[in-house]
mmCIF file of the N, C-alpha and C atoms, coordinates in Angstrom:
data_MODEL
# 
_entry.id   MODEL 
# 
loop_
_atom_site.group_PDB 
_atom_site.id 
_atom_site.type_symbol 
_atom_site.label_atom_id 
_atom_site.label_alt_id 
_atom_site.label_comp_id 
_atom_site.label_asym_id 
_atom_site.label_entity_id 
_atom_site.label_seq_id 
_atom_site.pdbx_PDB_ins_code 
_atom_site.Cartn_x 
_atom_site.Cartn_y 
_atom_site.Cartn_z 
_atom_site.occupancy 
_atom_site.B_iso_or_equiv 
_atom_site.pdbx_formal_charge 
_atom_site.auth_seq_id 
_atom_site.auth_comp_id 
_atom_site.auth_asym_id 
_atom_site.auth_atom_id 
_atom_site.pdbx_PDB_model_num 
ATOM 1   N N  . MET A 1 1  ? 0.728   -1.216  0.082  1.00 0.00 ? 1  MET A N  1 
ATOM 2   C CA . MET A 1 1  ? 0.089   -0.008  0.045  1.00 0.00 ? 1  MET A CA 1 
ATOM 3   C C  . MET A 1 1  ? 0.786   1.150   0.091  1.00 0.00 ? 1  MET A C  1 
ATOM 4   N N  . LYS A 1 2  ? 2.200   1.177   0.580  1.00 0.00 ? 2  LYS A N  1 
ATOM 5   C CA . LYS A 1 2  ? 2.963   2.353   0.403  1.00 0.00 ? 2  LYS A CA 1 
ATOM 6   C C  . LYS A 1 2  ? 3.089   2.988   -0.688 1.00 0.00 ? 2  LYS A C  1 
ATOM 7   N N  . TRP A 1 3  ? 3.376   2.093   -1.837 1.00 0.00 ? 3  TRP A N  1 
ATOM 8   C CA . TRP A 1 3  ? 3.703   2.538   -3.194 1.00 0.00 ? 3  TRP A CA 1 
ATOM 9   C C  . TRP A 1 3  ? 2.505   3.032   -3.815 1.00 0.00 ? 3  TRP A C  1 
ATOM 10  N N  . ILE A 1 4  ? 1.188   2.596   -3.488 1.00 0.00 ? 4  ILE A N  1 
ATOM 11  C CA . ILE A 1 4  ? 0.044   3.231   -4.072 1.00 0.00 ? 4  ILE A CA 1 
ATOM 12  C C  . ILE A 1 4  ? -0.431  4.411   -3.534 1.00 0.00 ? 4  ILE A C  1 
ATOM 13  N N  . ASP A 1 5  ? 0.168   4.861   -2.318 1.00 0.00 ? 5  ASP A N  1 
ATOM 14  C CA . ASP A 1 5  ? -0.138  6.150   -1.562 1.00 0.00 ? 5  ASP A CA 1 
ATOM 15  C C  . ASP A 1 5  ? 0.736   7.275   -2.396 1.00 0.00 ? 5  ASP A C  1 
ATOM 16  N N  . ASN A 1 6  ? 1.840   7.040   -3.089 1.00 0.00 ? 6  ASN A N  1 
ATOM 17  C CA . ASN A 1 6  ? 2.488   7.900   -3.884 1.00 0.00 ? 6  ASN A CA 1 
ATOM 18  C C  . ASN A 1 6  ? 1.779   8.336   -5.184 1.00 0.00 ? 6  ASN A C  1 
ATOM 19  N N  . THR A 1 7  ? 0.855   7.427   -5.617 1.00 0.00 ? 7  THR A N  1 
ATOM 20  C CA . THR A 1 7  ? 0.240   7.703   -6.769 1.00 0.00 ? 7  THR A CA 1 
ATOM 21  C C  . THR A 1 7  ? -0.948  8.579   -6.593 1.00 0.00 ? 7  THR A C  1 
ATOM 22  N N  . ASN A 1 8  ? -1.677  8.833   -7.466 1.00 0.00 ? 8  ASN A N  1 
ATOM 23  C CA . ASN A 1 8  ? -2.869  9.612   -7.620 1.00 0.00 ? 8  ASN A CA 1 
ATOM 24  C C  . ASN A 1 8  ? -4.149  8.916   -7.448 1.00 0.00 ? 8  ASN A C  1 
ATOM 25  N N  . VAL A 1 9  ? -3.812  7.502   -7.285 1.00 0.00 ? 9  VAL A N  1 
ATOM 26  C CA . VAL A 1 9  ? -5.066  6.624   -7.096 1.00 0.00 ? 9  VAL A CA 1 
ATOM 27  C C  . VAL A 1 9  ? -5.688  6.585   -5.845 1.00 0.00 ? 9  VAL A C  1 
ATOM 28  N N  . ASP A 1 10 ? -7.080  6.824   -5.699 1.00 0.00 ? 10 ASP A N  1 
ATOM 29  C CA . ASP A 1 10 ? -7.662  7.038   -4.290 1.00 0.00 ? 10 ASP A CA 1 
ATOM 30  C C  . ASP A 1 10 ? -8.302  5.604   -4.129 1.00 0.00 ? 10 ASP A C  1 
ATOM 31  N N  . VAL A 1 11 ? -7.509  4.561   -3.481 1.00 0.00 ? 11 VAL A N  1 
ATOM 32  C CA . VAL A 1 11 ? -7.938  3.238   -3.045 1.00 0.00 ? 11 VAL A CA 1 
ATOM 33  C C  . VAL A 1 11 ? -9.250  3.420   -2.057 1.00 0.00 ? 11 VAL A C  1 
ATOM 34  N N  . ARG A 1 12 ? -8.782  4.068   -1.040 1.00 0.00 ? 12 ARG A N  1 
ATOM 35  C CA . ARG A 1 12 ? -9.675  4.280   0.062  1.00 0.00 ? 12 ARG A CA 1 
ATOM 36  C C  . ARG A 1 12 ? -11.095 4.807   -0.316 1.00 0.00 ? 12 ARG A C  1 
ATOM 37  N N  . GLY A 1 13 ? -10.930 6.010   -1.200 1.00 0.00 ? 13 GLY A N  1 
ATOM 38  C CA . GLY A 1 13 ? -12.121 6.612   -1.621 1.00 0.00 ? 13 GLY A CA 1 
ATOM 39  C C  . GLY A 1 13 ? -12.983 5.718   -2.321 1.00 0.00 ? 13 GLY A C  1 
ATOM 40  N N  . ARG A 1 14 ? -12.358 5.087   -3.348 1.00 0.00 ? 14 ARG A N  1 
ATOM 41  C CA . ARG A 1 14 ? -12.959 3.835   -4.134 1.00 0.00 ? 14 ARG A CA 1 
ATOM 42  C C  . ARG A 1 14 ? -13.808 2.934   -3.257 1.00 0.00 ? 14 ARG A C  1 
ATOM 43  N N  . ARG A 1 15 ? -12.929 2.500   -2.274 1.00 0.00 ? 15 ARG A N  1 
ATOM 44  C CA . ARG A 1 15 ? -13.566 1.318   -1.415 1.00 0.00 ? 15 ARG A CA 1 
ATOM 45  C C  . ARG A 1 15 ? -14.835 1.853   -0.646 1.00 0.00 ? 15 ARG A C  1 
ATOM 46  N N  . LYS A 1 16 ? -14.560 3.091   -0.303 1.00 0.00 ? 16 LYS A N  1 
ATOM 47  C CA . LYS A 1 16 ? -15.697 3.637   0.554  1.00 0.00 ? 16 LYS A CA 1 
ATOM 48  C C  . LYS A 1 16 ? -16.983 3.879   -0.393 1.00 0.00 ? 16 LYS A C  1 
ATOM 49  N N  . ALA A 1 17 ? -16.672 4.370   -1.377 1.00 0.00 ? 17 ALA A N  1 
ATOM 50  C CA . ALA A 1 17 ? -17.784 4.476   -2.504 1.00 0.00 ? 17 ALA A CA 1 
ATOM 51  C C  . ALA A 1 17 ? -18.543 3.265   -2.778 1.00 0.00 ? 17 ALA A C  1 
ATOM 52  N N  . GLU A 1 18 ? -17.904 2.305   -3.081 1.00 0.00 ? 18 GLU A N  1 
ATOM 53  C CA . GLU A 1 18 ? -18.232 1.055   -3.258 1.00 0.00 ? 18 GLU A CA 1 
ATOM 54  C C  . GLU A 1 18 ? -19.131 0.409   -2.126 1.00 0.00 ? 18 GLU A C  1 
ATOM 55  N N  . MET A 1 19 ? -18.608 0.690   -0.959 1.00 0.00 ? 19 MET A N  1 
ATOM 56  C CA . MET A 1 19 ? -19.245 0.152   0.192  1.00 0.00 ? 19 MET A CA 1 
ATOM 57  C C  . MET A 1 19 ? -20.591 0.901   0.588  1.00 0.00 ? 19 MET A C  1 
ATOM 58  N N  . LEU A 1 20 ? -20.589 1.779   0.375  1.00 0.00 ? 20 LEU A N  1 
ATOM 59  C CA . LEU A 1 20 ? -21.847 2.851   0.281  1.00 0.00 ? 20 LEU A CA 1 
ATOM 60  C C  . LEU A 1 20 ? -22.865 2.546   -0.535 1.00 0.00 ? 20 LEU A C  1 
ATOM 61  N N  . THR A 1 21 ? -22.470 2.076   -1.925 1.00 0.00 ? 21 THR A N  1 
ATOM 62  C CA . THR A 1 21 ? -23.330 1.733   -2.774 1.00 0.00 ? 21 THR A CA 1 
ATOM 63  C C  . THR A 1 21 ? -24.054 0.400   -2.425 1.00 0.00 ? 21 THR A C  1 
ATOM 64  N N  . GLU A 1 22 ? -23.269 -0.589  -1.910 1.00 0.00 ? 22 GLU A N  1 
ATOM 65  C CA . GLU A 1 22 ? -23.437 -1.896  -1.447 1.00 0.00 ? 22 GLU A CA 1 
ATOM 66  C C  . GLU A 1 22 ? -24.488 -1.761  -0.197 1.00 0.00 ? 22 GLU A C  1 
ATOM 67  N N  . LEU A 1 23 ? -24.362 -0.863  0.655  1.00 0.00 ? 23 LEU A N  1 
ATOM 68  C CA . LEU A 1 23 ? -25.215 -0.532  1.800  1.00 0.00 ? 23 LEU A CA 1 
ATOM 69  C C  . LEU A 1 23 ? -26.438 -0.038  1.344  1.00 0.00 ? 23 LEU A C  1 
ATOM 70  N N  . LYS A 1 24 ? -26.639 0.666   0.461  1.00 0.00 ? 24 LYS A N  1 
ATOM 71  C CA . LYS A 1 24 ? -27.923 1.378   -0.121 1.00 0.00 ? 24 LYS A CA 1 
ATOM 72  C C  . LYS A 1 24 ? -28.739 0.247   -0.743 1.00 0.00 ? 24 LYS A C  1 
ATOM 73  N N  . LYS A 1 25 ? -27.961 -0.886  -1.156 1.00 0.00 ? 25 LYS A N  1 
ATOM 74  C CA . LYS A 1 25 ? -28.650 -1.743  -2.079 1.00 0.00 ? 25 LYS A CA 1 
ATOM 75  C C  . LYS A 1 25 ? -29.286 -2.858  -0.932 1.00 0.00 ? 25 LYS A C  1 
ATOM 76  N N  . MET A 1 26 ? -28.474 -2.865  0.419  1.00 0.00 ? 26 MET A N  1 
ATOM 77  C CA . MET A 1 26 ? -29.157 -3.661  1.305  1.00 0.00 ? 26 MET A CA 1 
ATOM 78  C C  . MET A 1 26 ? -29.869 -2.931  2.421  1.00 0.00 ? 26 MET A C  1 
ATOM 79  N N  . GLU A 1 27 ? -30.107 -1.583  2.144  1.00 0.00 ? 27 GLU A N  1 
ATOM 80  C CA . GLU A 1 27 ? -30.757 -0.877  3.148  1.00 0.00 ? 27 GLU A CA 1 
ATOM 81  C C  . GLU A 1 27 ? -32.251 -1.147  3.107  1.00 0.00 ? 27 GLU A C  1 
ATOM 82  N N  . LYS A 1 28 ? -32.775 -1.557  1.956  1.00 0.00 ? 28 LYS A N  1 
ATOM 83  C CA . LYS A 1 28 ? -34.532 -1.814  1.833  1.00 0.00 ? 28 LYS A CA 1 
ATOM 84  C C  . LYS A 1 28 ? -34.624 -3.190  2.600  1.00 0.00 ? 28 LYS A C  1 
ATOM 85  N N  . ASN A 1 29 ? -33.740 -3.794  2.908  1.00 0.00 ? 29 ASN A N  1 
ATOM 86  C CA . ASN A 1 29 ? -33.980 -5.240  3.613  1.00 0.00 ? 29 ASN A CA 1 
ATOM 87  C C  . ASN A 1 29 ? -33.996 -5.114  5.134  1.00 0.00 ? 29 ASN A C  1 
ATOM 88  N N  . PHE A 1 30 ? -33.431 -3.808  5.539  1.00 0.00 ? 30 PHE A N  1 
ATOM 89  C CA . PHE A 1 30 ? -33.211 -3.679  6.997  1.00 0.00 ? 30 PHE A CA 1 
ATOM 90  C C  . PHE A 1 30 ? -34.390 -3.810  7.885  1.00 0.00 ? 30 PHE A C  1 
ATOM 91  N N  . ASP A 1 31 ? -35.490 -3.239  7.781  1.00 0.00 ? 31 ASP A N  1 
ATOM 92  C CA . ASP A 1 31 ? -36.456 -3.270  8.543  1.00 0.00 ? 31 ASP A CA 1 
ATOM 93  C C  . ASP A 1 31 ? -37.384 -4.570  8.593  1.00 0.00 ? 31 ASP A C  1 
ATOM 94  N N  . THR A 1 32 ? -37.034 -5.489  7.354  1.00 0.00 ? 32 THR A N  1 
ATOM 95  C CA . THR A 1 32 ? -37.721 -6.411  7.012  1.00 0.00 ? 32 THR A CA 1 
ATOM 96  C C  . THR A 1 32 ? -37.011 -7.862  7.622  1.00 0.00 ? 32 THR A C  1 
ATOM 97  N N  . HIS A 1 33 ? -35.753 -7.653  8.154  1.00 0.00 ? 33 HIS A N  1 
ATOM 98  C CA . HIS A 1 33 ? -35.078 -8.853  8.678  1.00 0.00 ? 33 HIS A CA 1 
ATOM 99  C C  . HIS A 1 33 ? -35.837 -9.322  9.850  1.00 0.00 ? 33 HIS A C  1 
ATOM 100 N N  . VAL A 1 34 ? -35.939 -10.754 10.023 1.00 0.00 ? 34 VAL A N  1 
ATOM 101 C CA . VAL A 1 34 ? -36.357 -11.418 11.050 1.00 0.00 ? 34 VAL A CA 1 
ATOM 102 C C  . VAL A 1 34 ? -35.396 -12.425 11.549 1.00 0.00 ? 34 VAL A C  1 
ATOM 103 N N  . ASP A 1 35 ? -34.791 -12.208 12.859 1.00 0.00 ? 35 ASP A N  1 
ATOM 104 C CA . ASP A 1 35 ? -33.975 -13.259 13.372 1.00 0.00 ? 35 ASP A CA 1 
ATOM 105 C C  . ASP A 1 35 ? -34.540 -14.497 13.521 1.00 0.00 ? 35 ASP A C  1 
ATOM 106 N N  . GLY A 1 36 ? -33.594 -15.517 13.839 1.00 0.00 ? 36 GLY A N  1 
ATOM 107 C CA . GLY A 1 36 ? -34.095 -16.911 14.166 1.00 0.00 ? 36 GLY A CA 1 
ATOM 108 C C  . GLY A 1 36 ? -35.219 -16.894 15.285 1.00 0.00 ? 36 GLY A C  1 
ATOM 109 N N  . GLN A 1 37 ? -35.031 -16.428 16.281 1.00 0.00 ? 37 GLN A N  1 
ATOM 110 C CA . GLN A 1 37 ? -36.271 -16.486 17.361 1.00 0.00 ? 37 GLN A CA 1 
ATOM 111 C C  . GLN A 1 37 ? -37.359 -15.979 16.804 1.00 0.00 ? 37 GLN A C  1 
ATOM 112 N N  . ALA A 1 38 ? -37.565 -15.057 16.219 1.00 0.00 ? 38 ALA A N  1 
ATOM 113 C CA . ALA A 1 38 ? -38.829 -14.324 15.655 1.00 0.00 ? 38 ALA A CA 1 
ATOM 114 C C  . ALA A 1 38 ? -39.463 -15.505 14.471 1.00 0.00 ? 38 ALA A C  1 
ATOM 115 N N  . ARG A 1 39 ? -38.443 -15.964 13.943 1.00 0.00 ? 39 ARG A N  1 
ATOM 116 C CA . ARG A 1 39 ? -39.042 -17.011 12.806 1.00 0.00 ? 39 ARG A CA 1 
ATOM 117 C C  . ARG A 1 39 ? -39.625 -18.053 13.393 1.00 0.00 ? 39 ARG A C  1 
ATOM 118 N N  . ILE A 1 40 ? -38.969 -18.509 14.512 1.00 0.00 ? 40 ILE A N  1 
ATOM 119 C CA . ILE A 1 40 ? -39.613 -19.838 15.280 1.00 0.00 ? 40 ILE A CA 1 
ATOM 120 C C  . ILE A 1 40 ? -40.764 -19.270 15.929 1.00 0.00 ? 40 ILE A C  1 
ATOM 121 N N  . GLU A 1 41 ? -40.886 -18.202 16.649 1.00 0.00 ? 41 GLU A N  1 
ATOM 122 C CA . GLU A 1 41 ? -42.114 -17.713 17.453 1.00 0.00 ? 41 GLU A CA 1 
ATOM 123 C C  . GLU A 1 41 ? -43.132 -17.673 16.154 1.00 0.00 ? 41 GLU A C  1 
ATOM 124 N N  . ASN A 1 42 ? -42.844 -17.056 15.003 1.00 0.00 ? 42 ASN A N  1 
ATOM 125 C CA . ASN A 1 42 ? -43.952 -16.890 13.946 1.00 0.00 ? 42 ASN A CA 1 
ATOM 126 C C  . ASN A 1 42 ? -44.587 -18.391 13.525 1.00 0.00 ? 42 ASN A C  1 
ATOM 127 N N  . ARG A 1 43 ? -43.686 -19.137 13.252 1.00 0.00 ? 43 ARG A N  1 
ATOM 128 C CA . ARG A 1 43 ? -44.087 -20.647 12.888 1.00 0.00 ? 43 ARG A CA 1 
ATOM 129 C C  . ARG A 1 43 ? -44.920 -21.319 14.001 1.00 0.00 ? 43 ARG A C  1 
ATOM 130 N N  . GLU A 1 44 ? -44.382 -20.985 15.336 1.00 0.00 ? 44 GLU A N  1 
ATOM 131 C CA . GLU A 1 44 ? -45.313 -21.640 16.416 1.00 0.00 ? 44 GLU A CA 1 
ATOM 132 C C  . GLU A 1 44 ? -46.494 -21.119 16.344 1.00 0.00 ? 44 GLU A C  1 
ATOM 133 N N  . ALA A 1 45 ? -46.605 -19.702 16.087 1.00 0.00 ? 45 ALA A N  1 
ATOM 134 C CA . ALA A 1 45 ? -47.894 -19.040 16.267 1.00 0.00 ? 45 ALA A CA 1 
ATOM 135 C C  . ALA A 1 45 ? -48.744 -19.394 15.150 1.00 0.00 ? 45 ALA A C  1 
ATOM 136 N N  . CYS A 1 46 ? -48.323 -19.668 14.071 1.00 0.00 ? 46 CYS A N  1 
ATOM 137 C CA . CYS A 1 46 ? -49.152 -20.322 12.705 1.00 0.00 ? 46 CYS A CA 1 
ATOM 138 C C  . CYS A 1 46 ? -49.633 -21.709 12.898 1.00 0.00 ? 46 CYS A C  1 
ATOM 139 N N  . ILE A 1 47 ? -48.668 -22.572 13.640 1.00 0.00 ? 47 ILE A N  1 
ATOM 140 C CA . ILE A 1 47 ? -49.250 -23.834 13.861 1.00 0.00 ? 47 ILE A CA 1 
ATOM 141 C C  . ILE A 1 47 ? -50.412 -23.645 14.933 1.00 0.00 ? 47 ILE A C  1 
ATOM 142 N N  . LEU A 1 48 ? -50.386 -22.980 16.006 1.00 0.00 ? 48 LEU A N  1 
ATOM 143 C CA . LEU A 1 48 ? -51.321 -22.690 16.812 1.00 0.00 ? 48 LEU A CA 1 
ATOM 144 C C  . LEU A 1 48 ? -52.562 -22.243 16.166 1.00 0.00 ? 48 LEU A C  1 
ATOM 145 N N  . ARG A 1 49 ? -52.587 -21.415 15.385 1.00 0.00 ? 49 ARG A N  1 
ATOM 146 C CA . ARG A 1 49 ? -53.645 -20.643 14.684 1.00 0.00 ? 49 ARG A CA 1 
ATOM 147 C C  . ARG A 1 49 ? -54.383 -21.947 13.796 1.00 0.00 ? 49 ARG A C  1 
ATOM 148 N N  . LEU A 1 50 ? -53.609 -22.692 13.129 1.00 0.00 ? 50 LEU A N  1 
ATOM 149 C CA . LEU A 1 50 ? -54.020 -23.644 12.231 1.00 0.00 ? 50 LEU A CA 1 
ATOM 150 C C  . LEU A 1 50 ? -54.571 -24.876 12.815 1.00 0.00 ? 50 LEU A C  1 
ATOM 151 N N  . THR A 1 51 ? -54.164 -25.301 14.129 1.00 0.00 ? 51 THR A N  1 
ATOM 152 C CA . THR A 1 51 ? -54.712 -26.301 15.071 1.00 0.00 ? 51 THR A CA 1 
ATOM 153 C C  . THR A 1 51 ? -55.843 -25.834 15.724 1.00 0.00 ? 51 THR A C  1 
ATOM 154 N N  . PHE A 1 52 ? -55.830 -24.632 16.066 1.00 0.00 ? 52 PHE A N  1 
ATOM 155 C CA . PHE A 1 52 ? -57.261 -24.288 16.842 1.00 0.00 ? 52 PHE A CA 1 
ATOM 156 C C  . PHE A 1 52 ? -58.246 -23.948 15.901 1.00 0.00 ? 52 PHE A C  1 
ATOM 157 N N  . LYS A 1 53 ? -59.428 -24.790 16.023 1.00 0.00 ? 53 LYS A N  1 
ATOM 158 C CA . LYS A 1 53 ? -60.432 -24.357 15.302 1.00 0.00 ? 53 LYS A CA 1 
ATOM 159 C C  . LYS A 1 53 ? -61.792 -24.408 16.386 1.00 0.00 ? 53 LYS A C  1 
ATOM 160 N N  . GLY A 1 54 ? -62.727 -23.702 15.778 1.00 0.00 ? 54 GLY A N  1 
ATOM 161 C CA . GLY A 1 54 ? -64.000 -23.717 16.767 1.00 0.00 ? 54 GLY A CA 1 
ATOM 162 C C  . GLY A 1 54 ? -64.505 -25.137 16.467 1.00 0.00 ? 54 GLY A C  1 
ATOM 163 N N  . LEU A 1 55 ? -65.464 -25.362 17.442 1.00 0.00 ? 55 LEU A N  1 
ATOM 164 C CA . LEU A 1 55 ? -66.191 -26.787 17.286 1.00 0.00 ? 55 LEU A CA 1 
ATOM 165 C C  . LEU A 1 55 ? -67.011 -26.802 16.134 1.00 0.00 ? 55 LEU A C  1 
ATOM 166 N N  . ASP A 1 56 ? -67.604 -25.567 15.658 1.00 0.00 ? 56 ASP A N  1 
ATOM 167 C CA . ASP A 1 56 ? -68.514 -25.739 14.531 1.00 0.00 ? 56 ASP A CA 1 
ATOM 168 C C  . ASP A 1 56 ? -67.880 -25.598 13.178 1.00 0.00 ? 56 ASP A C  1 
ATOM 169 N N  . THR A 1 57 ? -66.403 -25.439 13.343 1.00 0.00 ? 57 THR A N  1 
ATOM 170 C CA . THR A 1 57 ? -65.493 -25.242 11.962 1.00 0.00 ? 57 THR A CA 1 
ATOM 171 C C  . THR A 1 57 ? -65.620 -26.558 11.183 1.00 0.00 ? 57 THR A C  1 
ATOM 172 N N  . VAL A 1 58 ? -65.692 -26.550 9.969  1.00 0.00 ? 58 VAL A N  1 
ATOM 173 C CA . VAL A 1 58 ? -65.512 -27.818 9.331  1.00 0.00 ? 58 VAL A CA 1 
ATOM 174 C C  . VAL A 1 58 ? -64.472 -27.675 8.166  1.00 0.00 ? 58 VAL A C  1 
ATOM 175 N N  . SER A 1 59 ? -63.285 -28.535 8.410  1.00 0.00 ? 59 SER A N  1 
ATOM 176 C CA . SER A 1 59 ? -62.184 -28.317 7.238  1.00 0.00 ? 59 SER A CA 1 
ATOM 177 C C  . SER A 1 59 ? -62.663 -28.862 6.047  1.00 0.00 ? 59 SER A C  1 
ATOM 178 N N  . LYS A 1 60 ? -62.279 -28.232 5.030  1.00 0.00 ? 60 LYS A N  1 
ATOM 179 C CA . LYS A 1 60 ? -62.787 -28.284 3.684  1.00 0.00 ? 60 LYS A CA 1 
ATOM 180 C C  . LYS A 1 60 ? -61.536 -28.810 2.675  1.00 0.00 ? 60 LYS A C  1 
ATOM 181 N N  . ASN A 1 61 ? -61.595 -30.223 2.625  1.00 0.00 ? 61 ASN A N  1 
ATOM 182 C CA . ASN A 1 61 ? -60.591 -30.794 1.858  1.00 0.00 ? 61 ASN A CA 1 
ATOM 183 C C  . ASN A 1 61 ? -61.186 -31.314 0.578  1.00 0.00 ? 61 ASN A C  1 
ATOM 184 N N  . MET A 1 62 ? -60.358 -31.848 -0.477 1.00 0.00 ? 62 MET A N  1 
ATOM 185 C CA . MET A 1 62 ? -60.998 -32.056 -1.640 1.00 0.00 ? 62 MET A CA 1 
ATOM 186 C C  . MET A 1 62 ? -62.124 -33.129 -1.692 1.00 0.00 ? 62 MET A C  1 
ATOM 187 N N  . ARG A 1 63 ? -62.124 -34.207 -0.716 1.00 0.00 ? 63 ARG A N  1 
ATOM 188 C CA . ARG A 1 63 ? -63.128 -34.877 -0.553 1.00 0.00 ? 63 ARG A CA 1 
ATOM 189 C C  . ARG A 1 63 ? -64.309 -34.219 0.065  1.00 0.00 ? 63 ARG A C  1 
ATOM 190 N N  . PHE A 1 64 ? -64.348 -33.469 0.815  1.00 0.00 ? 64 PHE A N  1 
ATOM 191 C CA . PHE A 1 64 ? -65.401 -32.753 1.355  1.00 0.00 ? 64 PHE A CA 1 
ATOM 192 C C  . PHE A 1 64 ? -66.167 -31.881 0.062  1.00 0.00 ? 64 PHE A C  1 
ATOM 193 N N  . ILE A 1 65 ? -65.022 -31.168 -0.870 1.00 0.00 ? 65 ILE A N  1 
ATOM 194 C CA . ILE A 1 65 ? -65.766 -30.450 -1.914 1.00 0.00 ? 65 ILE A CA 1 
ATOM 195 C C  . ILE A 1 65 ? -66.338 -31.326 -3.005 1.00 0.00 ? 65 ILE A C  1 
ATOM 196 N N  . LYS A 1 66 ? -65.615 -32.423 -3.249 1.00 0.00 ? 66 LYS A N  1 
ATOM 197 C CA . LYS A 1 66 ? -66.391 -33.356 -4.228 1.00 0.00 ? 66 LYS A CA 1 
ATOM 198 C C  . LYS A 1 66 ? -67.799 -34.007 -3.665 1.00 0.00 ? 66 LYS A C  1 
ATOM 199 N N  . GLU A 1 67 ? -67.969 -34.368 -2.383 1.00 0.00 ? 67 GLU A N  1 
ATOM 200 C CA . GLU A 1 67 ? -69.246 -34.660 -1.934 1.00 0.00 ? 67 GLU A CA 1 
ATOM 201 C C  . GLU A 1 67 ? -70.227 -33.602 -1.949 1.00 0.00 ? 67 GLU A C  1 
ATOM 202 N N  . LYS A 1 68 ? -69.757 -32.483 -1.556 1.00 0.00 ? 68 LYS A N  1 
ATOM 203 C CA . LYS A 1 68 ? -70.731 -31.345 -1.861 1.00 0.00 ? 68 LYS A CA 1 
ATOM 204 C C  . LYS A 1 68 ? -71.234 -31.078 -3.102 1.00 0.00 ? 68 LYS A C  1 
ATOM 205 N N  . ARG A 1 69 ? -70.167 -31.220 -4.014 1.00 0.00 ? 69 ARG A N  1 
ATOM 206 C CA . ARG A 1 69 ? -70.785 -31.009 -5.250 1.00 0.00 ? 69 ARG A CA 1 
ATOM 207 C C  . ARG A 1 69 ? -71.806 -31.875 -5.857 1.00 0.00 ? 69 ARG A C  1 
ATOM 208 N N  . THR A 1 70 ? -71.738 -33.317 -5.552 1.00 0.00 ? 70 THR A N  1 
ATOM 209 C CA . THR A 1 70 ? -72.737 -34.243 -5.993 1.00 0.00 ? 70 THR A CA 1 
ATOM 210 C C  . THR A 1 70 ? -73.748 -34.504 -5.133 1.00 0.00 ? 70 THR A C  1 
# 
């Protein structure tokens, strides 16, 4: 790096500019990031919602739909 400092090439400036452009690309994903713990909690909540059904709820699968058509 010592011999590069003597030239007119701004290596650190280029690196900084490239890093800023990369950070701007990643900035849109910053608020939507979900860590592992939150992902597990969301999955467990989804499973609980799917397993909990009211007593009068009827699950509709293909067999039920075909019987209802006929």
